[in-house]
C-alpha positions in Angstrom: -25.3 14.2 18.3 -27.1 13.8 14.9 -24.7 16.3 13.3 -21.7 14.3 14.6 -23.1 11.1 13.2 -23.8 12.7 9.8 -20.4 14.2 9.8 -18.8 10.9 10.5 -20.8 9.2 7.8 -19.8 11.9 5.3 -16.2 11.5 6.2 -16.4 7.7 5.7 -18.1 8.2 2.4 -15.3 10.6 1.3 -12.7 8.1 2.4 -14.4 5.3 0.5 -14.6 7.4 -2.6 -10.9 8.4 -2.4 -10.0 4.8 -2.0 -12.1 3.7 -5.0 -10.5 6.5 -7.1 -7.0 5.4 -6.0 -7.8 1.8 -6.9 -9.1 2.9 -10.3 -5.9 4.7 -11.0 -4.0 1.5 -10.2 -6.2 -0.5 -12.6 -5.8 2.0 -15.4 -2.3 3.4 -15.1 -0.2 1.4 -12.7 -1.1 -2.2 -13.3 0.1 -2.1 -16.9 3.5 -0.8 -15.7 3.7 -3.5 -13.0 2.8 -6.2 -15.6 5.3 -4.9 -18.2 8.3 -4.1 -15.9 7.9 -5.8 -12.5 6.2 -9.2 -12.7 9.0 -10.9 -14.6 11.1 -10.7 -11.4 8.4 -10.3 -8.8 6.0 -13.0 -9.9 5.9 -16.8 -10.1 6.8 -19.5 -7.6 9.8 -17.7 -6.2 9.4 -13.9 -6.6 12.4 -11.7 -5.9 12.3 -10.3 -2.4 9.5 -12.7 -1.6 7.1 -10.0 -2.9 4.8 -11.4 -5.6 3.4 -8.4 -7.5 1.5 -10.8 -9.9 -1.2 -11.3 -7.3 -2.0 -7.6 -7.3 -4.4 -7.8 -10.2 -6.7 -5.0 -9.1 -6.6 -1.9 -7.0 -8.9 -3.6 -4.5 -6.2 -6.1 -3.8 -3.6 -3.3 -3.5 -5.7 -1.5 -0.9 -5.5 -4.5 1.4 -1.7 -4.1 1.5 -1.0 -0.4 1.7 1.9 -1.1 4.0 3.7 -3.1 1.3 3.1 -0.5 -1.3 4.6 2.2 0.9 7.8 0.1 0.9 7.7 -0.2 -2.9 7.5 3.6 -3.1 10.5 4.0 -0.8 12.6 1.5 -2.7 11.7 3.2 -6.0 12.6 6.7 -4.6 16.0 5.3 -3.3 16.5 4.0 -6.9 16.8 0.4 -5.5 14.0 -0.7 -7.7 14.1 -1.5 -10.5 17.7 -2.6 -10.0 20.4 -1.7 -12.4 20.4 -4.1 -15.4 16.6 -4.5 -15.3 14.2 -2.7 -17.6 13.6 0.8 -16.2 10.5 3.0 -16.0 10.5 6.0 -18.3 10.0 9.4 -16.8 6.2 9.3 -17.5 5.9 5.9 -15.8 7.9 7.0 -12.8 5.8 10.2 -12.5 2.5 8.2 -12.7 3.8 5.7 -10.1 4.9 8.3 -7.6 1.8 10.4 -8.0 -0.3 7.3 -7.4 1.7 6.2 -4.4 1.7 9.7 -2.9 -2.1 9.9 -3.2 -2.7 6.6 -1.4 -5.5 6.7 1.2 -4.8 6.5 4.8 -4.9 3.0 6.2 -7.6 2.3 8.8 -5.6 0.8 11.6 -8.7 0.3 13.7 -10.6 -2.0 11.4 
């Protein structure tokens, strides 16, 4: 029984560490892209698609809405975002964004 509890605690610690690392990557690499290329349309009083990216000022805030960020990734992969005529991400920015999205921690649906 003790081994099971220790195993569960270790798994939770690993999950927390992975989430913190993912949040840190957002803060360092993704937030500057969002501010530069996304917030102009997805910010302010009436953000496009009713999705205000300006409120995601930290990885911790992003972690609370993993479901929304999965949708962002899908729209980017379908090349719906950014739309034609808007500033586009360069290859390095796209790669960083996709790597970050693909590494997102699993959402705890029980908590």
